[in-house]
N, C-alpha and C positions, 0 to 999 in steps of 0.2 A: 385329480381335479387341479387346472391351474389357479396360478395365484390373479387373485381377479386386479392388483395392483398394475398387470401386465400388458391393458389393454393398451390398443395402440392408441387412443385418443383419450389424453386426461378427462376424468368429471369434471363438474361444473365445479364443486369444492377444491377438486384439485388444481383446476386453472384459476381459481379465486384465490387461493394460499399462496400460488406463484406469483398473481400479480401484487397481492400485497407486499409478497419481499421485495418484487423489483422495484413496484414504484418507493415504499420508504427506503430500501440503500441506498437510490439514487437521489432520492431529495435529498437524504442524510450525506451524501457525499459532494452534492450542489451547496449543502447549508456549512459544512466544514471547509469548504474550498474558499468561499466566497467569506466566512470570517478568518481564515488566516489570511487570505488577501487581504483584506479591510483594517485587520488590527499589526499583522505583522511583514505583508508585501511580500509575501512566498507563494506560492501553487502549492500544493499537495504533493506533484511533482518534485519539486525542491526537498521538500520535508522527507519524504522518503529518499531520496539520493543522500541528504545529510544525517538521518537516522541512521544507513546502511553504513555508513562511512564513519559516524561518530563511535558507532558498537564495535567496529571492525579492528583486527589485532595492527597498531599501531597508526589507527583512524586512517589508513590506505586499502585500498582495492584493484586487482585489476582489472580494467573495462567489460571484459565478461562475468566478471565473479560479480561484480555491481549490477551488471546484466539481467542477471539470472536473480539478485537478492532484489531486486525492484520488479521483475516481471516483467521487463522492457524487452523490445527487439533493439539490436544495438544497434542503428541506424535512427531509431529513435532516442535512444540516451545521447549518442553523438552529440544529437543536435542541442538537448538539451544541457549536456555537459559546457557546451559552448559558449552557451546563454550564461551559466553558472560561471563559467568561467569570467567571461567580459565583469561580472558581479563582484569576482573576488570571492566567490563563495567556495571554490574550487579550485586545484590547479592540478595539473596533467607533469607528473615527473619518470623521469628514465627508469625503467624498471630494473633494479639492480641483479636481479637471475637470468634476463630473459632481454636483449639487446633491440626486439622486435616488436617488443612491448612497452608499455604505459601503465604508471600506476594513477589512481584518482586517488587525491589527498583532500581530506577536509583542511582549510585554512583556519588560521585566529579567526579571521571575520565568519569564517561559516560558522566556526563553532559557538560563537558568540549568537549568531543569529539560530540557529539549531536550537540553544539552550533557552533563549527570549521566547523563540517559537512554540514550543512545547509545554510551557503554562500557561500559553493561548490555548495549544491542538486539547493539553487536559482538558481546561477550561469549555471547551466546546463538545468535548465527548458526555462528559458528565453531564451538560445541559440539553442535549440534542437525544443522547442516548441513554445515559442511566438514567436518569431522573424519570424517564418518560418508564419506566417496566420497575415492576416489585421485585424483592430480591429470588422468590421460584420463577418469576419469567424471564428471570438474567441468567437462572440454572440452567430454563429448559433450552433456552434459545441457546446458550453455549455448549451443550448437547446436542441440539439439532445440529447445529452447524460444524460441530466434529464428526457426525454420521454426513452430513453430506461430505465433506472434505475427508474422509475413509473412502465413500463410495467413489469419488472422483479417481483418487487414487487408483480405485480399482480397477476402473474404466481406463485407467492410462490416460487421464486428463491433462492435462501442463497445469502445471503448478504456476500461476502469473500471479500476483499482488498489485491490484491496479492504484495508479499514485494517488 
């Protein structure tokens, strides 16, 4: 007997769950983006780049590794880095091991902005996400999200992180 979940068209209940997930995740992303912009003057993309660099060894990454870390195409990253470099948040330095490439490095100003904005980011996560759910709901959501990620990895889906 075939698995009922394998039908070609999702059921009304499955579509309702999908729509709730999409609408809630998009709404929370917009709310966090607006909060970061209002409170700190940065975008979620800025925060993602600064986070990846702040966590990297020596606070530097090759552009290709940074693109992978934030889940962006290299061209998108390149344009974004140019804007961040003009604002003094990152610098591009010659790579010591490969003269063809450059390392992206978080600057002192970038590290300051990252640390300052992390407090706002965490407060937004608490206010907009954590406080909306019970501990049991958080556990269930974490379990469901892990199952989705595992399924996507098994399907060969790209591992992209949206800014």
